[in-house]
N, C-alpha and C positions, 0 to 999 in steps of 0.2 A: 305709724306712717303707712305701713303695709295694709293695715286694716282700713284706713281712710281711702287709700288708693283702690282697694278691692271694692269698697262701697261705691265710690264715684264711677267705677267702670260699669256698674249696673248690668251684671252678667245675666240677670233675669230677662233681658231684652234680646231677642234674636238678632244675630249679625248677618244672616243670609238674606239680604234685602233685594237680591236680583230676581224678583218675581214681579208679575204684573201688579200694579198698585192702583188704588183709588183714594185720592186725597179727600179727607174729611175737612170741612170748613172749621177753622179755629177762630174763636172770638179774640178780640183784642184784650190784652191783660189790663182791664180797667180796675179801679179800686175795689169794686164790688166782687169781682172775680178773685182778685188777689186776697181779699179778706176771707173769702170762702175757703181758700186753700190754707191760709195761715192759721185759721181758727182750729183746724184739725191738726193738733200737734201734741207730742208727748211733753208733759210738764215735769221737770225734774227738780224744781226749786219752789218751795211752798212758803206761804206766809206763816209766821210763828204764832200769831194770835189765836184766840178762841174762835172757832168756826161757829156761827150762829145756828141754833137748832133748826129754826124755820128754813133757813137756806139749805141746810143739809137734808132736811126732810122733804123739801120740794124736789130736790135732785133724786132721792131714792124713790119718790112717788112715781117717777117716770117708768119704773119697772113693774108697777102694778097693772093688772089687766082691767078691762071693762067687759061687760057682757054684751055680746052681739049674737042675735039669733039663738039665744040660749046657751052659747058656748063662750068660754073665756077668750078674749082677744088681747094679745100683747102687741107691743110696738116693735117686735123683732121676730124673725122667722124661726120655726122649729119643725123638725122632721115629723110629719104626721100630726102636727099640732099637739104633741105630747108634753112639751116643755119639761124635760127631765133635768135641766140644769138649775141648780139651786145657788142662791146668793148668800154668802156669809161675809161678815165683816169683823176685822179686828180693829177696835177703836182704842187709841192710846189714851191713857188717863189725862184729864185736863186739856183736851184738845178740841172737843166738841161740846158746846154748851148743853148742860143738863144730861149728858150721857156718860155714866161711869165707864172707866176702862174695862175692856174684856172682849170676849168673842160673842158675836150675835148672829142669829139667823134672820134674814129678812123674809117675812111672810107676805107674799105678794097679794093674796086675796084679802087679808086683813089689814094690809099696809102697816105692819107692826114689826118692831125689832124684838126678837125673843132671845133672852140672855142664855147663852150656852155655858159660859164660864166667866165668872168674875175674877178668877184667880189667874187667868192667862196674862202673861207678860212676855211678849215676844221681843227678842233682840235681833240685831242684824247678823248674828252668827248663822241664822237659817238661810241667809241670802248669799248669792254669788258675790265675790269681792267687789266687782264693778257696780253692783246695785246697792251696796250697804249705805253709802252716803245718801242716796235718794230715800231709802227706807227710813233713815234717821230723821229726815226732814218732814216726812209724810205725817199727816194727822190720823190717817186710817188706811187700811188695806182691804180691798175687796177680793174675796176668794170665790171663783166660779167652780163649783163642784158638780160633776155629773152623777146622778143616781141611776145606775145602769138598770136596776130593777124596773124603773119606770118606762123603759124603752125596749129592753131586750126581748120581751114576749112578742113584739111586733117586728123587730128588725134584726134580731139575732146577732151575728158577728159584726154587723155594721153599727151596732149601738154606740160604741165609743167614738167612731168616726162622726156620727151624727151629733153626738154631744159636743165634740170639738168644733164642728161647724156652728152649732148654736152658741157656744161660748164666744166664737169670733163675731157672730152677729151682735151679741150682747155688748161685747167690748167696744165694737165700732159705734153702736148706738149710744152707749154711755159717753164716749168721747165726743160725740156730736152734740149731745144735750148739755154736757157739763159746763161749757163756757157761759151759757145763759144764766147759770147759777154761781158764776165766779169760782168754779171749782176746776182744778186741774187734775189730770190723770196721767199716769205713766204705766202702760201695759208691760207686764213681766211674764216671761214664758215658763220659768221653772224656779224651784227653791227646794230646800230640805224640809219636806212637809211631814215626814213620819214622826220626828221628835215632838211635834206640836199637834198631831192629829187627834189625840185624846181630848183636847179642849173643845172639839167640835161635836163630840158624841155621835160619830158616824157609824154606818154599817160597812161591812166589807165591800159592798157593791158601790160605794162612793169612790170616785176618782177625782183627783185635782186636775183641772183643765188649764186654768189660767188665773193670774192674779193681777190686780192693778193697785199701785200706790196712789193715794189721793190726798188732797188738801186744798185749802183756800189759795186761790191765785194771789200772787203779789200785786202790788199797786200798779206796776207797770204793765200796760196792755201789750199784746203781741205785736212785734214789729211788722209793719205792712211794707212790702217792697214798693219802690217808687213806681208810680203809674207809668206805663210805657216801657217798662224794663224789657230787654230783649230776650231774657231767659224765661222759658215757660216750663211748667212741670213736665218732666220726661225728656227735656232737652239734654244733649250730650254734656256730661260733666256736672250735672246737677244731682246732689245727694240730699234727699229730704227725709225727715222722720215724721 
């Protein structure tokens, strides 16, 4: 109860409102606007069936670059255009069509999954207690890892910070495109990574930044608030995820 109360109070919003203000026009909360907000959400319950390979592949393809003016162009931002954040996946056995269970590296230029370990079998003991049930339902886990060697020569001590920013861009981007592929994602901030690190064949310069649990969405679409609702995002007492 205390946690919910703390969340609903939205302490990240300033309380000292006794300043000169300029009101910004607010659109009416029609169905299109409400759907835009509802589609970006954390999914914690996934379908149990086999995720089709084509569906999953099209989702991953959104991380691949195209060439523009002779340089790789991705759909998310990166400090200096260096793109030091790498994407790895743990895919559970018998959860994605045609993909054996194991740890994979997603090669963005080749649009390929490279098998790092077919022996990897992750269980929920690596997760915080409140995340274990979500992990158990997920079909796959996305690991965003920063390769510091790919950015430190230019940014020195800011390298990890810029990797974290890029991981945030990637996470938000994936959560925006996932619903179009009927895939749900739940971003997770931390886990016990060291016990499973060897499955990824990493260097010391690799750091875990973020992970996302994923799977096929259930048959029920996200609930859309009633058009004309009086509560808008950011209104007092509204807690959203």
